[in-house]
C-alpha positions in Angstrom: 0.0 0.0 0.0 1.2 3.5 -0.8 1.0 6.4 1.8 -2.2 7.9 0.4 -4.1 4.6 0.6 -2.8 4.0 4.2 -4.0 7.5 5.2 -7.4 7.0 3.9 -7.8 3.7 5.7 -6.6 5.4 8.9 -9.0 8.2 8.5 -12.0 5.9 7.8 -11.0 4.0 11.0 -10.9 7.2 13.1 -14.3 8.3 12.0 -17.0 7.9 14.6 -19.8 5.5 13.7 -22.9 7.1 12.3 -25.8 7.0 14.7 -29.3 5.9 14.0 -30.6 9.3 14.4 -28.7 12.6 13.7 -29.5 16.3 13.5 -27.6 19.2 12.1 -29.2 21.6 14.5 -26.9 22.1 17.6 -29.9 22.7 19.8 -31.2 19.2 19.2 -30.4 16.3 21.5 -29.5 14.3 18.4 -26.6 16.6 17.4 -23.2 15.0 17.6 -20.5 17.6 17.0 -17.7 15.1 16.3 -19.5 13.6 13.3 -19.7 17.0 11.5 -16.0 17.2 11.3 -16.5 14.9 8.3 -18.7 15.3 5.2 -21.9 13.2 5.8 -24.1 12.1 2.9 -27.7 11.0 3.2 -29.6 8.8 0.6 -33.5 8.6 0.6 -34.8 5.8 -1.5 -31.5 5.4 -3.3 -31.1 9.2 -4.3 -28.6 11.3 -2.5 -30.3 14.5 -0.9 -28.3 17.5 0.1 -31.0 19.4 2.0 -31.5 17.0 5.0 -31.7 18.6 8.5 -32.4 15.4 10.5 -32.6 11.6 9.9 -33.7 8.4 11.5 -32.6 5.2 9.8 -34.6 2.7 12.0 -37.9 4.6 11.6 -37.2 5.3 7.9 -37.7 9.1 7.8 -35.7 12.4 7.1 -36.7 16.0 7.7 -35.8 18.5 5.0 -36.5 22.2 5.0 -39.7 23.3 3.3 -38.7 26.1 0.8 -37.9 29.4 2.6 -40.6 29.2 5.2 -39.5 29.9 8.8 -41.2 29.2 12.1 -41.8 31.9 14.8 -38.2 31.3 16.2 -36.7 31.9 12.8 -35.9 28.2 12.3 -36.7 26.7 8.8 -40.0 24.7 8.7 -39.2 21.1 8.2 -41.2 18.4 6.3 -41.0 14.8 7.0 -40.2 12.5 4.1 -40.5 8.6 4.5 -38.5 5.8 2.7 -35.4 3.8 3.0 -32.7 6.1 4.6 -29.0 5.4 4.2 -26.2 7.5 6.0 -22.7 7.5 4.9 -19.3 9.4 4.9 -18.4 10.9 1.6 
């Protein structure tokens, strides 16, 4: 193995395991700061999505921002989409 391959293997081993449920909102109890040091990808029904705010693999749902609408606290309104959810490191 060359050095770049060995480095990528070490980086993959150092990454924390992705949880069953994760949120990008720091106020959420499902927010894990260590995971966001890496680029996380989400697939819903086999298609990669880039607008996901929260996901739950075991329950099969994701929450995505609903256009530009905001709630009374200034947070984006979220809509729940159901299907097969896959989380991975890019």
